[in-house]
FIDREN-548245 format. One record per residue (C-alpha): x, y, z negated; residue number from 1. Coordinates in pm, whole numbers, plus 50000, padded with zeros to 5 digits. Each point is the difference from the previous one (the first is absolute). Last residue first. Layout:
<nodes>
NODE    px    py    pz seq
NODE     X     Y     Z NUM
...
</nodes>
This chain:
<nodes>
NODE    px    py    pz seq
NODE 45940 13085 27251 116
NODE 49745 50264 49937 115
NODE 50014 50096 49664 114
NODE 50381 49981 49977 113
NODE 50032 50196 50333 112
NODE 49793 50288 49867 111
NODE 50158 49997 49682 110
NODE 50335 50038 50143 109
NODE 49864 50259 50231 108
NODE 49826 50211 49730 107
NODE 50332 49985 49773 106
NODE 50187 50115 50344 105
NODE 49746 50299 50043 104
NODE 50036 50100 49635 103
NODE 50382 49991 50034 102
NODE 50013 50206 50317 101
NODE 49753 50256 49875 100
NODE 50214 50052 49710  99
NODE 50329 50019 50239  98
NODE 49841 50250 50215  97
NODE 49875 50171 49722  96
NODE 50338 50061 49845  95
NODE 50189 50055 50334  94
NODE 49755 50298 50042  93
NODE 50104 50139 49674  92
NODE 50336 49927 50044  91
NODE 49987 50234 50318  90
NODE 49857 50252 49800  89
NODE 50207 49992 49712  88
NODE 50313 50074 50224  87
NODE 50207 50125 49712  86
NODE 49967 49997 49630  85
NODE 49746 49737 49936  84
NODE 50206 49719 50064  83
NODE 49829 49644 50056  82
NODE 50020 49731 49762  81
NODE 49768 50064 49734  80
NODE 49697 50147 50228  79
NODE 50082 49708 50214  78
NODE 49911 49785 49735  77
NODE 49671 50163 49898  76
NODE 49888 50019 50360  75
NODE 50103 49619 50029  74
NODE 49804 49886 49697  73
NODE 49689 50203 50124  72
NODE 49996 49836 50320  71
NODE 50055 49668 49843  70
NODE 49694 50088 49758  69
NODE 49794 50084 50316  68
NODE 50071 49671 50125  67
NODE 49891 49832 49689  66
NODE 49687 50210 50010  65
NODE 49905 49910 50373  64
NODE 50048 49624 49903  63
NODE 49793 50006 49691  62
NODE 49724 50176 50206  61
NODE 50047 49750 50282  60
NODE 49888 49712 49773  59
NODE 49722 50159 49816  58
NODE 49843 50148 50318  57
NODE 50061 50277 50233  56
NODE 49957 49949 50375  55
NODE 50282 49854 50231  54
NODE 50380 49936 49902  53
NODE 50092 50060 50353  52
NODE 49924 50387 49961  51
NODE 50240 50008 49704  50
NODE 50253 49820 50231  49
NODE 49944 50255 50267  48
NODE 50049 50295 49767  47
NODE 50311 49854 49840  46
NODE 50159 49979 50374  45
NODE 49873 50350 50068  44
NODE 50107 50176 49714  43
NODE 50346 49809 50034  42
NODE 50047 50101 50374  41
NODE 49905 50354 49929  40
NODE 50245 50033 49681  39
NODE 50286 49808 50221  38
NODE 49943 50242 50299  37
NODE 50010 50298 49781  36
NODE 50311 49877 49821  35
NODE 50177 49938 50338  34
NODE 49916 50301 50159  33
NODE 50110 50226 49673  32
NODE 50324 49822 50007  31
NODE 50051 50033 50352  30
NODE 49905 50370 49980  29
NODE 50265 50052 49749  28
NODE 50252 49808 50208  27
NODE 49923 50210 50297  26
NODE 50005 50325 49790  25
NODE 50382 49925 49938  24
NODE 50231 49949 49703  23
NODE 49704 50036 49758  22
NODE 49854 49624 50023  21
NODE 50360 49870 49966  20
NODE 50085 50197 49682  19
NODE 49652 49890 49868  18
NODE 50031 49665 50061  17
NODE 50365 49997 49853  16
NODE 49837 50171 49697  15
NODE 49733 49714 49963  14
NODE 50184 49717 49887  13
NODE 50326 50085 49823  12
NODE 49865 50333 49851  11
NODE 49675 49847 49901  10
NODE 50177 49696 49815   9
NODE 50269 50224 49821   8
NODE 49697 50232 49890   7
NODE 49805 49653 49866   6
NODE 50321 49912 49794   5
NODE 50067 50368 49893   4
NODE 49617 49991 49866   3
NODE 50062 49661 49832   2
NODE 50336 50134 49821   1
</nodes>
């Protein structure tokens, strides 16, 4: 029953994306381009706020570990949600883009909280 539930969710959410991407090479390239831009933007965003934390000490070490925890949670969650039957390379890219974005958002919120 649970497997059927997740199968229905995958078919209703990700199959329309698959069919749209496979209609033309332009759609496929748009999907890859948006994913790559999201991945690079998220990585730069997380790196900037990680560098703004300053040198490693007791406070920043705890913040870095919490950020890494959020990244790991998003990776595990995306592994559970994204399908592995089709377009797994694209979903792999989106998985890490969302993970970097989650870690960067935590760092940005913590930075704003510390310096306001």
